[in-house]
Short mmCIF file of the C-alpha atoms (twelve columns), coordinates in Angstrom:
data_MODEL
# 
_entry.id   MODEL 
# 
loop_
_atom_site.group_PDB 
_atom_site.id 
_atom_site.type_symbol 
_atom_site.label_atom_id 
_atom_site.label_alt_id 
_atom_site.label_comp_id 
_atom_site.label_asym_id 
_atom_site.label_seq_id 
_atom_site.Cartn_x 
_atom_site.Cartn_y 
_atom_site.Cartn_z 
_atom_site.pdbx_PDB_model_num 
ATOM 1   C CA . MET A 1   84.487 79.718 100.038 1 
ATOM 2   C CA . ASP A 2   84.523 76.378 97.671  1 
ATOM 3   C CA . GLU A 3   81.509 73.949 97.963  1 
ATOM 4   C CA . ARG A 4   83.000 72.087 101.543 1 
ATOM 5   C CA . GLU A 5   83.382 75.236 102.823 1 
ATOM 6   C CA . ARG A 6   80.098 76.493 102.898 1 
ATOM 7   C CA . PHE A 7   78.587 73.390 103.920 1 
ATOM 8   C CA . ILE A 8   80.515 73.114 106.864 1 
ATOM 9   C CA . ALA A 9   79.914 76.896 107.392 1 
ATOM 10  C CA . ALA A 10  76.201 77.087 106.880 1 
ATOM 11  C CA . LEU A 11  75.615 74.004 109.705 1 
ATOM 12  C CA . THR A 12  77.914 75.161 112.067 1 
ATOM 13  C CA . PHE A 13  76.175 78.641 112.962 1 
ATOM 14  C CA . GLU A 14  79.638 79.837 110.877 1 
ATOM 15  C CA . LYS A 15  79.233 82.852 108.208 1 
ATOM 16  C CA . PRO A 16  79.172 81.473 104.427 1 
ATOM 17  C CA . ASP A 17  79.893 84.027 101.723 1 
ATOM 18  C CA . LYS A 18  76.296 82.985 100.591 1 
ATOM 19  C CA . PHE A 19  74.295 79.374 101.979 1 
ATOM 20  C CA . PRO A 20  73.933 76.302 99.938  1 
ATOM 21  C CA . LEU A 21  71.212 76.199 97.806  1 
ATOM 22  C CA . GLU A 22  69.382 72.521 98.468  1 
ATOM 23  C CA . PRO A 23  65.577 73.161 97.549  1 
ATOM 24  C CA . GLY A 24  65.323 69.266 97.846  1 
ATOM 25  C CA . TRP A 25  65.414 66.368 95.309  1 
ATOM 26  C CA . PRO A 26  62.478 64.716 92.928  1 
ATOM 27  C CA . ARG A 27  61.444 60.763 93.258  1 
ATOM 28  C CA . GLU A 28  61.264 58.978 90.160  1 
ATOM 29  C CA . SER A 29  57.275 59.972 89.888  1 
ATOM 30  C CA . THR A 30  58.282 63.407 90.795  1 
ATOM 31  C CA . LEU A 31  60.500 63.766 87.316  1 
ATOM 32  C CA . ALA A 32  58.110 61.646 84.611  1 
ATOM 33  C CA . ALA A 33  55.641 64.298 86.213  1 
ATOM 34  C CA . TRP A 34  58.068 67.388 84.949  1 
ATOM 35  C CA . HIS A 35  59.283 65.266 81.711  1 
ATOM 36  C CA . ALA A 36  55.741 65.721 80.626  1 
ATOM 37  C CA . GLN A 37  55.198 69.120 82.111  1 
ATOM 38  C CA . GLY A 38  58.019 70.124 79.492  1 
ATOM 39  C CA . LEU A 39  61.237 69.539 81.204  1 
ATOM 40  C CA . PRO A 40  63.642 68.063 78.784  1 
ATOM 41  C CA . GLU A 41  64.475 64.705 79.114  1 
ATOM 42  C CA . ASP A 42  68.289 64.253 77.538  1 
ATOM 43  C CA . THR A 43  69.583 66.827 80.324  1 
ATOM 44  C CA . LEU A 44  70.400 66.992 83.896  1 
ATOM 45  C CA . TRP A 45  67.215 68.324 86.050  1 
ATOM 46  C CA . TYR A 46  69.245 70.704 88.072  1 
ATOM 47  C CA . GLU A 47  71.371 71.856 85.287  1 
ATOM 48  C CA . GLN A 48  68.178 73.257 83.402  1 
ATOM 49  C CA . LEU A 49  67.025 74.373 87.162  1 
ATOM 50  C CA . MET A 50  70.316 76.159 87.130  1 
ATOM 51  C CA . GLN A 51  69.800 77.601 83.643  1 
ATOM 52  C CA . ALA A 52  66.065 79.108 84.378  1 
ATOM 53  C CA . LEU A 53  67.385 81.167 87.391  1 
ATOM 54  C CA . GLY A 54  70.164 82.224 85.483  1 
ATOM 55  C CA . LEU A 55  72.906 80.508 87.828  1 
ATOM 56  C CA . GLU A 56  75.682 78.336 86.496  1 
ATOM 57  C CA . PRO A 57  75.817 75.339 86.925  1 
ATOM 58  C CA . PRO A 58  78.182 73.512 88.869  1 
ATOM 59  C CA . PRO A 59  81.087 71.941 87.075  1 
ATOM 60  C CA . ARG A 60  80.923 68.156 86.540  1 
ATOM 61  C CA . CYS A 61  83.421 66.405 88.570  1 
ATOM 62  C CA . GLU A 62  83.706 62.817 89.817  1 
ATOM 63  C CA . ARG A 63  82.433 62.913 93.158  1 
ATOM 64  C CA . ILE A 64  84.681 59.902 94.952  1 
ATOM 65  C CA . ASP A 65  82.250 57.971 97.048  1 
ATOM 66  C CA . PRO A 66  84.494 55.925 99.985  1 
ATOM 67  C CA . GLY A 67  81.991 52.824 99.479  1 
ATOM 68  C CA . VAL A 68  81.802 51.348 102.788 1 
ATOM 69  C CA . THR A 69  78.385 49.369 103.005 1 
ATOM 70  C CA . PHE A 70  76.927 49.121 106.375 1 
ATOM 71  C CA . HIS A 71  74.358 46.163 105.683 1 
ATOM 72  C CA . MET A 72  74.642 42.766 105.816 1 
ATOM 73  C CA . ARG A 73  77.121 40.828 104.348 1 
ATOM 74  C CA . PRO A 74  76.364 38.165 102.676 1 
ATOM 75  C CA . THR A 75  72.546 38.946 102.187 1 
ATOM 76  C CA . PHE A 76  69.990 36.647 101.690 1 
ATOM 77  C CA . GLU A 77  68.793 35.791 98.263  1 
ATOM 78  C CA . GLU A 78  66.087 38.079 96.733  1 
ATOM 79  C CA . LYS A 79  63.475 35.845 94.857  1 
ATOM 80  C CA . VAL A 80  59.887 36.686 93.555  1 
ATOM 81  C CA . LEU A 81  57.709 33.734 95.266  1 
ATOM 82  C CA . GLU A 82  54.426 34.765 94.279  1 
ATOM 83  C CA . HIS A 83  52.761 37.198 91.374  1 
ATOM 84  C CA . ARG A 84  49.043 37.530 92.260  1 
ATOM 85  C CA . ASP A 85  46.301 40.001 92.018  1 
ATOM 86  C CA . GLY A 86  48.788 42.942 90.532  1 
ATOM 87  C CA . HIS A 87  51.291 42.166 93.240  1 
ATOM 88  C CA . TYR A 88  54.647 40.597 93.772  1 
ATOM 89  C CA . ILE A 89  55.472 38.566 97.249  1 
ATOM 90  C CA . VAL A 90  58.943 38.657 97.717  1 
ATOM 91  C CA . GLN A 91  61.802 37.576 99.399  1 
ATOM 92  C CA . ASP A 92  64.545 40.379 99.921  1 
ATOM 93  C CA . TRP A 93  67.509 41.325 101.011 1 
ATOM 94  C CA . MET A 94  67.135 41.862 104.107 1 
ATOM 95  C CA . GLY A 95  65.511 38.113 104.435 1 
ATOM 96  C CA . ALA A 96  61.739 40.033 104.952 1 
ATOM 97  C CA . ILE A 97  58.671 38.814 102.963 1 
ATOM 98  C CA . THR A 98  57.837 41.917 101.474 1 
ATOM 99  C CA . GLU A 99  54.847 42.632 99.206  1 
ATOM 100 C CA . ILE A 100 54.232 45.179 96.232  1 
ATOM 101 C CA . SER A 101 52.104 46.094 92.782  1 
ATOM 102 C CA . ASP A 102 53.910 44.957 90.208  1 
ATOM 103 C CA . GLU A 103 54.033 48.817 89.318  1 
ATOM 104 C CA . TYR A 104 57.032 48.543 90.517  1 
ATOM 105 C CA . ASP A 105 59.401 45.855 90.032  1 
ATOM 106 C CA . TYR A 106 60.490 44.196 93.306  1 
ATOM 107 C CA . THR A 107 63.954 46.726 93.399  1 
ATOM 108 C CA . TYR A 108 61.704 49.634 94.788  1 
ATOM 109 C CA . ILE A 109 61.203 47.305 97.796  1 
ATOM 110 C CA . ARG A 110 64.541 48.677 99.746  1 
ATOM 111 C CA . THR A 111 65.169 51.769 97.682  1 
ATOM 112 C CA . ALA A 112 64.273 55.197 97.619  1 
ATOM 113 C CA . LYS A 113 63.419 55.290 94.442  1 
ATOM 114 C CA . ASP A 114 59.851 57.144 94.757  1 
ATOM 115 C CA . PHE A 115 56.932 56.929 97.147  1 
ATOM 116 C CA . VAL A 116 56.353 53.567 96.934  1 
ATOM 117 C CA . THR A 117 53.737 51.710 99.146  1 
ATOM 118 C CA . ARG A 118 55.210 48.236 100.441 1 
ATOM 119 C CA . LYS A 119 53.805 45.875 103.295 1 
ATOM 120 C CA . TRP A 120 55.947 43.252 105.236 1 
ATOM 121 C CA . HIS A 121 54.502 40.038 105.778 1 
ATOM 122 C CA . ARG A 122 57.276 38.600 107.865 1 
ATOM 123 C CA . PHE A 123 60.429 39.887 108.802 1 
ATOM 124 C CA . PRO A 124 63.781 37.597 109.389 1 
ATOM 125 C CA . ALA A 125 64.884 37.211 113.202 1 
ATOM 126 C CA . ALA A 126 61.290 36.468 115.173 1 
ATOM 127 C CA . SER A 127 62.925 35.128 117.688 1 
ATOM 128 C CA . ARG A 128 65.719 34.594 119.585 1 
ATOM 129 C CA . ALA A 129 67.157 31.270 117.177 1 
ATOM 130 C CA . ASP A 130 66.293 33.441 114.034 1 
ATOM 131 C CA . TRP A 131 68.733 36.367 115.981 1 
ATOM 132 C CA . ASP A 132 71.702 34.072 116.752 1 
ATOM 133 C CA . GLU A 133 71.516 31.811 113.719 1 
ATOM 134 C CA . LYS A 134 70.332 33.891 110.619 1 
ATOM 135 C CA . ILE A 135 71.523 37.484 111.112 1 
ATOM 136 C CA . LYS A 136 74.747 38.342 113.764 1 
ATOM 137 C CA . TRP A 137 77.063 36.420 111.547 1 
ATOM 138 C CA . ARG A 138 76.325 38.745 108.426 1 
ATOM 139 C CA . TYR A 139 77.531 41.697 110.539 1 
ATOM 140 C CA . THR A 140 81.347 41.555 110.340 1 
ATOM 141 C CA . LEU A 141 83.578 44.124 109.898 1 
ATOM 142 C CA . HIS A 142 86.025 42.612 107.486 1 
ATOM 143 C CA . HIS A 143 83.351 40.830 105.073 1 
ATOM 144 C CA . PRO A 144 85.196 41.136 101.287 1 
ATOM 145 C CA . ASP A 145 82.397 43.018 100.194 1 
ATOM 146 C CA . ARG A 146 82.449 46.071 103.225 1 
ATOM 147 C CA . PHE A 147 84.722 47.871 101.932 1 
ATOM 148 C CA . PRO A 148 85.967 48.139 98.159  1 
ATOM 149 C CA . ALA A 149 89.726 47.285 97.130  1 
ATOM 150 C CA . ASP A 150 90.689 50.132 96.916  1 
ATOM 151 C CA . PHE A 151 89.360 52.145 99.813  1 
ATOM 152 C CA . ASP A 152 92.911 53.166 101.119 1 
ATOM 153 C CA . ALA A 153 92.986 55.267 97.646  1 
ATOM 154 C CA . ARG A 154 89.672 56.198 97.836  1 
ATOM 155 C CA . CYS A 155 90.769 58.197 101.447 1 
ATOM 156 C CA . ARG A 156 94.204 59.374 100.404 1 
ATOM 157 C CA . ARG A 157 91.673 61.373 97.157  1 
ATOM 158 C CA . LEU A 158 89.047 62.548 99.560  1 
ATOM 159 C CA . ARG A 159 91.378 64.154 101.307 1 
ATOM 160 C CA . ALA A 160 91.565 66.990 98.816  1 
ATOM 161 C CA . ARG A 161 88.492 67.310 98.200  1 
ATOM 162 C CA . ASP A 162 86.295 70.689 97.786  1 
ATOM 163 C CA . TYR A 163 83.085 69.669 98.270  1 
ATOM 164 C CA . PRO A 164 81.358 67.889 101.061 1 
ATOM 165 C CA . LEU A 165 81.019 64.011 102.392 1 
ATOM 166 C CA . SER A 166 78.675 62.245 103.615 1 
ATOM 167 C CA . LEU A 167 78.209 58.855 105.753 1 
ATOM 168 C CA . SER A 168 74.887 57.711 106.986 1 
ATOM 169 C CA . PHE A 169 74.413 54.455 108.007 1 
ATOM 170 C CA . PRO A 170 71.106 53.121 110.316 1 
ATOM 171 C CA . GLY A 171 70.960 53.911 113.586 1 
ATOM 172 C CA . PRO A 172 69.442 51.049 116.457 1 
ATOM 173 C CA . PHE A 173 66.060 51.664 116.287 1 
ATOM 174 C CA . TRP A 174 65.799 51.638 112.388 1 
ATOM 175 C CA . GLN A 175 67.968 48.495 112.194 1 
ATOM 176 C CA . MET A 176 66.159 46.750 114.769 1 
ATOM 177 C CA . ARG A 177 62.877 47.413 113.055 1 
ATOM 178 C CA . GLU A 178 64.726 45.446 109.329 1 
ATOM 179 C CA . TRP A 179 65.233 42.851 111.746 1 
ATOM 180 C CA . LEU A 180 62.227 42.718 113.784 1 
ATOM 181 C CA . GLY A 181 59.642 44.564 111.725 1 
ATOM 182 C CA . PHE A 182 57.842 47.652 113.491 1 
ATOM 183 C CA . GLU A 183 55.514 45.744 115.381 1 
ATOM 184 C CA . GLY A 184 57.450 43.170 116.846 1 
ATOM 185 C CA . LEU A 185 60.374 45.516 117.781 1 
ATOM 186 C CA . CYS A 186 57.369 47.276 120.274 1 
ATOM 187 C CA . PHE A 187 56.176 44.165 121.387 1 
ATOM 188 C CA . LYS A 188 59.729 43.035 122.062 1 
ATOM 189 C CA . MET A 189 60.982 45.980 123.939 1 
ATOM 190 C CA . ALA A 190 57.702 46.040 126.387 1 
ATOM 191 C CA . GLU A 191 58.094 41.873 126.426 1 
ATOM 192 C CA . GLU A 192 61.460 40.813 125.893 1 
ATOM 193 C CA . PRO A 193 63.673 44.303 126.683 1 
ATOM 194 C CA . ASP A 194 66.798 41.698 126.964 1 
ATOM 195 C CA . LEU A 195 66.503 40.585 124.093 1 
ATOM 196 C CA . ILE A 196 66.552 44.000 122.705 1 
ATOM 197 C CA . ASP A 197 69.635 45.382 124.772 1 
ATOM 198 C CA . GLU A 198 71.128 42.710 123.406 1 
ATOM 199 C CA . MET A 199 70.299 43.597 119.964 1 
ATOM 200 C CA . ALA A 200 71.523 47.212 120.219 1 
ATOM 201 C CA . ALA A 201 74.383 46.681 121.988 1 
ATOM 202 C CA . PHE A 202 75.671 44.285 118.502 1 
ATOM 203 C CA . TRP A 203 74.677 47.140 116.465 1 
ATOM 204 C CA . SER A 204 76.327 49.780 118.777 1 
ATOM 205 C CA . ASP A 205 79.878 47.359 118.973 1 
ATOM 206 C CA . PHE A 206 79.520 47.101 114.955 1 
ATOM 207 C CA . VAL A 207 79.213 50.665 114.094 1 
ATOM 208 C CA . ALA A 208 81.386 51.749 116.251 1 
ATOM 209 C CA . GLU A 209 84.108 49.265 114.866 1 
ATOM 210 C CA . ALA A 210 83.261 50.305 111.740 1 
ATOM 211 C CA . LEU A 211 83.951 54.533 111.957 1 
ATOM 212 C CA . ALA A 212 86.623 53.360 113.868 1 
ATOM 213 C CA . TYR A 213 88.466 51.668 110.960 1 
ATOM 214 C CA . ILE A 214 86.663 54.495 108.524 1 
ATOM 215 C CA . LEU A 215 87.482 57.452 110.555 1 
ATOM 216 C CA . GLU A 216 91.652 56.367 110.855 1 
ATOM 217 C CA . ARG A 217 92.001 56.766 107.071 1 
ATOM 218 C CA . VAL A 218 89.132 59.840 106.559 1 
ATOM 219 C CA . THR A 219 87.047 62.510 107.911 1 
ATOM 220 C CA . PRO A 220 83.911 62.849 106.780 1 
ATOM 221 C CA . ASP A 221 82.473 66.253 106.680 1 
ATOM 222 C CA . PHE A 222 78.213 65.326 108.165 1 
ATOM 223 C CA . ILE A 223 77.823 61.826 109.566 1 
ATOM 224 C CA . GLN A 224 74.419 61.077 109.602 1 
ATOM 225 C CA . VAL A 225 72.244 58.190 111.879 1 
ATOM 226 C CA . ASN A 226 68.872 57.496 110.323 1 
ATOM 227 C CA . GLU A 227 66.600 56.566 112.688 1 
ATOM 228 C CA . ASP A 228 62.761 57.076 111.792 1 
ATOM 229 C CA . MET A 229 60.886 56.459 114.655 1 
ATOM 230 C CA . ALA A 230 58.159 58.885 114.805 1 
ATOM 231 C CA . TYR A 231 54.375 59.629 113.721 1 
ATOM 232 C CA . LYS A 232 52.495 62.743 112.544 1 
ATOM 233 C CA . ARG A 233 52.362 64.179 116.446 1 
ATOM 234 C CA . HIS A 234 54.228 61.916 117.896 1 
ATOM 235 C CA . SER A 235 56.979 59.674 118.483 1 
ATOM 236 C CA . MET A 236 56.551 55.171 118.206 1 
ATOM 237 C CA . VAL A 237 58.088 54.529 120.965 1 
ATOM 238 C CA . SER A 238 58.367 56.594 124.536 1 
ATOM 239 C CA . PRO A 239 61.109 59.094 126.054 1 
ATOM 240 C CA . ALA A 240 61.587 55.847 128.152 1 
ATOM 241 C CA . MET A 241 61.964 53.188 126.248 1 
ATOM 242 C CA . THR A 242 64.322 56.475 123.889 1 
ATOM 243 C CA . ARG A 243 66.680 56.194 126.755 1 
ATOM 244 C CA . ARG A 244 67.360 52.854 127.663 1 
ATOM 245 C CA . PHE A 245 67.474 51.562 124.082 1 
ATOM 246 C CA . LEU A 246 68.554 53.828 121.794 1 
ATOM 247 C CA . MET A 247 70.470 56.780 123.555 1 
ATOM 248 C CA . PRO A 248 73.282 54.699 124.043 1 
ATOM 249 C CA . ALA A 249 74.740 54.106 120.333 1 
ATOM 250 C CA . TRP A 250 73.675 57.507 120.058 1 
ATOM 251 C CA . ALA A 251 76.263 58.722 122.829 1 
ATOM 252 C CA . ARG A 252 78.725 56.040 121.621 1 
ATOM 253 C CA . TRP A 253 79.051 56.765 118.539 1 
ATOM 254 C CA . GLY A 254 78.879 61.105 118.814 1 
ATOM 255 C CA . GLU A 255 82.268 60.740 120.927 1 
ATOM 256 C CA . ILE A 256 83.844 58.771 118.583 1 
ATOM 257 C CA . ILE A 257 82.762 61.242 115.798 1 
ATOM 258 C CA . LYS A 258 83.337 64.393 117.041 1 
ATOM 259 C CA . GLY A 259 86.649 62.809 118.417 1 
ATOM 260 C CA . ALA A 260 88.001 62.035 114.382 1 
ATOM 261 C CA . GLY A 261 87.011 66.353 113.753 1 
ATOM 262 C CA . VAL A 262 83.846 65.505 112.303 1 
ATOM 263 C CA . PRO A 263 81.898 69.181 112.076 1 
ATOM 264 C CA . VAL A 264 78.232 67.666 111.560 1 
ATOM 265 C CA . TYR A 265 76.902 65.007 113.400 1 
ATOM 266 C CA . SER A 266 72.927 64.657 111.847 1 
ATOM 267 C CA . VAL A 267 69.971 62.822 112.727 1 
ATOM 268 C CA . ASP A 268 67.262 62.123 110.597 1 
ATOM 269 C CA . SER A 269 64.061 60.995 111.249 1 
ATOM 270 C CA . ASP A 270 60.376 61.771 109.319 1 
ATOM 271 C CA . GLY A 271 57.388 62.243 111.633 1 
ATOM 272 C CA . TYR A 272 57.268 64.811 114.514 1 
ATOM 273 C CA . THR A 273 60.664 64.759 116.345 1 
ATOM 274 C CA . GLY A 274 59.514 67.806 118.823 1 
ATOM 275 C CA . THR A 275 59.616 65.045 121.872 1 
ATOM 276 C CA . LEU A 276 62.558 63.600 121.090 1 
ATOM 277 C CA . LEU A 277 64.591 66.740 120.095 1 
ATOM 278 C CA . PRO A 278 65.514 67.377 123.607 1 
ATOM 279 C CA . LEU A 279 66.952 63.286 123.835 1 
ATOM 280 C CA . PHE A 280 68.782 63.829 120.136 1 
ATOM 281 C CA . VAL A 281 70.533 66.816 121.531 1 
ATOM 282 C CA . GLU A 282 71.738 65.403 124.932 1 
ATOM 283 C CA . ALA A 283 72.743 62.377 123.195 1 
ATOM 284 C CA . GLY A 284 75.286 64.438 121.073 1 
ATOM 285 C CA . PHE A 285 73.447 65.498 117.859 1 
ATOM 286 C CA . ASN A 286 73.850 69.127 116.142 1 
ATOM 287 C CA . CYS A 287 71.903 68.517 113.284 1 
ATOM 288 C CA . HIS A 288 68.583 67.559 112.734 1 
ATOM 289 C CA . PHE A 289 66.516 66.732 108.811 1 
ATOM 290 C CA . PRO A 290 64.038 66.851 107.781 1 
ATOM 291 C CA . MET A 291 61.599 68.146 110.293 1 
ATOM 292 C CA . GLU A 292 58.437 67.693 108.395 1 
ATOM 293 C CA . VAL A 293 55.950 70.876 108.397 1 
ATOM 294 C CA . ALA A 294 53.217 68.472 108.208 1 
ATOM 295 C CA . ALA A 295 54.105 66.201 110.876 1 
ATOM 296 C CA . GLY A 296 53.918 69.109 113.156 1 
ATOM 297 C CA . ASN A 297 57.428 70.529 112.915 1 
ATOM 298 C CA . ASP A 298 58.665 73.414 113.149 1 
ATOM 299 C CA . ILE A 299 61.962 74.779 112.742 1 
ATOM 300 C CA . VAL A 300 61.540 78.280 113.678 1 
ATOM 301 C CA . GLU A 301 60.211 77.489 117.020 1 
ATOM 302 C CA . ALA A 302 63.168 74.638 117.315 1 
ATOM 303 C CA . ARG A 303 65.179 77.312 117.285 1 
ATOM 304 C CA . ARG A 304 63.825 79.066 119.805 1 
ATOM 305 C CA . ALA A 305 63.734 76.543 122.481 1 
ATOM 306 C CA . TYR A 306 67.263 74.926 121.526 1 
ATOM 307 C CA . GLY A 307 69.315 77.799 119.781 1 
ATOM 308 C CA . ARG A 308 72.558 77.001 118.513 1 
ATOM 309 C CA . GLN A 309 72.593 73.453 120.337 1 
ATOM 310 C CA . MET A 310 71.108 72.005 116.976 1 
ATOM 311 C CA . ALA A 311 71.123 72.721 113.264 1 
ATOM 312 C CA . TYR A 312 68.789 71.928 110.688 1 
ATOM 313 C CA . LEU A 313 67.918 70.479 107.132 1 
ATOM 314 C CA . GLY A 314 64.549 70.718 105.236 1 
ATOM 315 C CA . GLY A 315 61.646 72.691 106.929 1 
ATOM 316 C CA . ILE A 316 59.905 73.923 104.295 1 
ATOM 317 C CA . ASP A 317 56.473 72.520 104.022 1 
ATOM 318 C CA . LYS A 318 55.825 70.534 100.779 1 
ATOM 319 C CA . ARG A 319 52.352 71.526 100.577 1 
ATOM 320 C CA . ALA A 320 52.901 75.307 100.474 1 
ATOM 321 C CA . ILE A 321 55.770 74.481 97.561  1 
ATOM 322 C CA . ALA A 322 53.182 72.498 95.677  1 
ATOM 323 C CA . ALA A 323 50.496 75.274 96.005  1 
ATOM 324 C CA . GLY A 324 53.059 77.668 94.470  1 
ATOM 325 C CA . GLY A 325 52.397 81.924 94.596  1 
ATOM 326 C CA . ALA A 326 51.615 83.601 97.684  1 
ATOM 327 C CA . VAL A 327 51.060 80.407 99.898  1 
ATOM 328 C CA . MET A 328 55.042 79.691 98.831  1 
ATOM 329 C CA . ARG A 329 56.332 82.666 99.007  1 
ATOM 330 C CA . ALA A 330 54.991 83.197 103.219 1 
ATOM 331 C CA . GLU A 331 56.340 79.677 104.043 1 
ATOM 332 C CA . VAL A 332 59.768 80.280 102.313 1 
ATOM 333 C CA . THR A 333 60.003 83.436 103.568 1 
ATOM 334 C CA . ARG A 334 58.929 82.125 107.639 1 
ATOM 335 C CA . VAL A 335 61.350 79.344 107.744 1 
ATOM 336 C CA . VAL A 336 64.457 81.191 106.093 1 
ATOM 337 C CA . THR A 337 63.764 84.456 107.462 1 
ATOM 338 C CA . PRO A 338 63.945 84.499 111.385 1 
ATOM 339 C CA . LEU A 339 67.616 81.744 110.520 1 
ATOM 340 C CA . LEU A 340 69.440 83.857 107.719 1 
ATOM 341 C CA . GLU A 341 71.130 85.732 110.296 1 
ATOM 342 C CA . ASP A 342 71.937 83.238 112.740 1 
ATOM 343 C CA . GLY A 343 72.562 80.392 110.155 1 
ATOM 344 C CA . GLY A 344 72.745 76.761 111.144 1 
ATOM 345 C CA . PHE A 345 70.282 75.711 108.505 1 
ATOM 346 C CA . ILE A 346 70.034 74.890 104.816 1 
ATOM 347 C CA . PRO A 347 66.353 75.503 104.064 1 
ATOM 348 C CA . GLY A 348 64.760 72.637 101.482 1 
ATOM 349 C CA . CYS A 349 61.708 71.090 100.909 1 
ATOM 350 C CA . ASP A 350 60.997 68.829 104.128 1 
ATOM 351 C CA . HIS A 351 61.082 65.237 102.327 1 
ATOM 352 C CA . GLY A 352 61.730 63.931 99.022  1 
ATOM 353 C CA . VAL A 353 59.984 66.517 96.535  1 
ATOM 354 C CA . PRO A 354 56.412 65.185 95.611  1 
ATOM 355 C CA . PRO A 355 54.772 65.243 92.177  1 
ATOM 356 C CA . ASP A 356 52.507 67.669 93.314  1 
ATOM 357 C CA . ILE A 357 55.012 70.246 93.365  1 
ATOM 358 C CA . SER A 358 54.968 71.113 89.177  1 
ATOM 359 C CA . TRP A 359 58.317 71.919 87.435  1 
ATOM 360 C CA . ALA A 360 56.779 76.296 87.010  1 
ATOM 361 C CA . ASN A 361 55.901 76.061 90.663  1 
ATOM 362 C CA . TYR A 362 59.283 74.095 91.674  1 
ATOM 363 C CA . VAL A 363 61.591 76.893 89.699  1 
ATOM 364 C CA . GLU A 364 59.261 79.726 91.273  1 
ATOM 365 C CA . TYR A 365 60.387 78.399 94.939  1 
ATOM 366 C CA . ALA A 366 63.815 78.031 93.921  1 
ATOM 367 C CA . ARG A 367 64.218 81.203 92.870  1 
ATOM 368 C CA . LEU A 368 62.713 82.745 95.979  1 
ATOM 369 C CA . LEU A 369 64.910 80.459 97.718  1 
ATOM 370 C CA . ALA A 370 68.120 81.740 96.012  1 
ATOM 371 C CA . GLU A 371 67.762 85.201 96.448  1 
ATOM 372 C CA . LEU A 372 67.268 85.271 100.344 1 
ATOM 373 C CA . LEU A 373 70.212 82.517 100.539 1 
ATOM 374 C CA . GLY A 374 72.392 84.818 98.365  1 
ATOM 375 C CA . TRP A 375 73.112 83.136 95.019  1 
ATOM 376 C CA . LEU A 376 70.781 85.972 93.086  1 
# 
């Protein structure tokens, strides 16, 4: 099997020749720690991992990015408003006023380069007037910066790919939180539900239109809705609010995506998603990531509850990987062994790999994973 065939088979309950080896991806601070522990800086960390495991690294090849963005176009002007007491206060590209330590530059505000704490002071759509005047007009499908000039040519080349093609975009909760802020969104769900209905419908329409345009030209293997909406042990909004404001978009997009022949329709949410999983299934998702263990998720119990209705990525406790040794081995075995026969999963670290996971422990963990998944 090639990489694409293996990926699809693993997540659709088929029988791959071996399951994809995706232990998890380090952030910037993690790589800095690994370099201090002896990982060479002049080579790719993944190639070093393959070498440490005695495996042939995948050949370097051009992976074509469709180049589509679901972000507002044009963006707001990024600018530093203040720099004081060790912090920047910035207007970011989405119009929010945000504070960040000057240990970082402001580009960390809207990226996943590292585990960085930020504080938000104000959001761009505080009122209906803001929504109408500052936000809506920035989401036209055919803005010249939304698709690259060679988009059609990229799509033609992608049809011959032997690697999985993924596409992701924000769900309605994620996107409305960017416009309103978390507290603002939750208050308006209770106090101005008609405005939230309008925003959710607007986002549903925009994404549906974009999907139709993309799927006429290329069929991805994996489409993911980014929808962080849970804390430790609890979701951020009730099932009733989820049904009213979010599920109509999820279900609508799912019909478009499955109708186009995309095999995997995934939802990404950190935190405890146990109360959300039945709603995810009902809305048409057939995959979920990252199943954070510290938040209360258990990939094995979820499989017992929902069977083959839901595949999973992640699910291995990052704390156990950091501990190494017997603790790590017990956790990896706990997750992988029960699901291996059934399939429908690609096991890995249950979020970005943090810097308290040493390079030595990461290699030890990846070696065990490779053995269980058929690579060694």
